C-alpha positions in Angstrom: 0.0 0.0 0.0 2.8 2.4 0.9 4.6 1.5 -2.3 1.5 2.2 -4.4 1.0 5.5 -2.7 4.6 6.5 -3.2 4.3 5.6 -6.9 1.1 7.6 -7.1 2.8 10.7 -5.6 5.7 10.4 -8.1 3.4 10.1 -11.1 1.2 12.9 -9.8 4.2 15.2 -9.5 5.4 14.3 -13.0 2.0 15.0 -14.4 1.8 18.3 -12.6 5.2 19.2 -14.0 4.0 18.3 -17.5 1.0 20.5 -17.1 3.1 23.4 -16.0 5.4 22.9 -19.1 2.3 22.8 -21.3 0.9 26.0 -19.8 4.3 27.7 -20.2 4.4 26.5 -23.9 0.9 27.7 -24.4 1.6 31.2 -22.9 4.8 31.5 -25.0 2.9 30.4 -28.2 0.1 32.9 -27.6 2.6 35.7 -27.0 4.3 34.8 -30.3 1.0 34.7 -32.2 0.0 38.1 -30.7 3.4 39.6 -31.7 3.0 38.3 -35.3 -0.6 39.6 -35.4 0.6 43.1 -34.3 3.4 42.9 -37.0 0.9 42.0 -39.7 -1.6 44.6 -38.6 1.1 47.3 -38.7 2.3 46.1 -42.1 -1.3 46.2 -43.5 -1.9 49.6 -42.0 1.2 51.0 -43.6 0.8 49.3 -46.9 -2.8 50.3 -47.4 -2.1 53.9 -46.3 0.7 54.2 -48.8 -1.4 52.4 -51.5 -4.3 54.9 -50.9 -1.9 57.8 -51.2 -0.5 56.5 -54.5 -4.0 56.2 -55.9 -4.9 59.7 -54.7 -1.8 61.1 -56.4 -2.4 59.2 -59.6 -6.1 60.3 -59.8 -4.9 63.9 -59.3 -2.7 63.4 -62.4 -5.8 62.0 -64.2 -7.8 65.1 -63.3 -5.0 67.3 -64.6 -4.6 65.3 -67.8 -8.4 65.5 -68.5 -8.4 69.3 -67.7 -5.5 69.9 -70.1 -6.7 67.5 -72.7 -3.4 65.5 -72.5 -4.6 62.1 -73.7 -1.1 60.6 -73.7 -0.6 61.5 -70.0 -4.2 60.3 -69.3 -3.6 56.9 -70.9 -0.2 56.4 -69.2 -1.7 57.3 -65.8 -4.7 55.1 -66.2 -2.4 52.3 -67.1 -0.4 52.9 -63.9 -3.6 52.9 -61.8 -4.6 49.6 -63.4 -1.2 48.0 -62.8 -1.2 49.1 -59.1 -4.8 47.8 -58.7 -3.8 44.4 -60.2 -0.9 44.0 -57.7 -1.7 42.6 -54.3 -0.3 44.1 -51.1 -0.4 40.6 -49.6 2.3 39.2 -51.9 5.2 40.3 -49.6 3.6 38.7 -46.5 5.2 35.3 -47.5 8.4 36.4 -46.0 7.6 37.8 -42.6 11.3 38.4 -41.8 11.6 40.9 -44.6 8.4 42.6 -43.5 9.6 42.8 -39.9 12.9 44.3 -41.1 11.1 46.8 -43.3 8.8 47.9 -40.4 11.8 48.3 -38.1 13.7 50.4 -40.7 12.4 54.1 -40.5 14.0 54.8 -43.9 12.3 52.0 -45.7 10.4 53.2 -48.7 7.2 51.2 -49.4 6.6 50.7 -53.1 3.7 49.0 -54.8 
């Protein structure tokens, strides 16, 4: 009986240690997921802000081209708008390390 109780206590302690290890792993994993989430959200905020600014600038050029009757400039600018619209701001997310480095670099120029 004493032997069985001793064995039970050993196993109970081992299982409690395993539970603490699992909880620590869980907390660490959740922290990593939240950090990656914040990184992605910052990237998306910046990329979409810059993308919107690019569109605003290009549409201003379109307005000027229409006002001046410059069909060559109008065609070129509309082509640029179409090309930017076709590209996806999500394509660079495949390499999160480069995104993290770009976000950490205050001199990084975002191009789309």
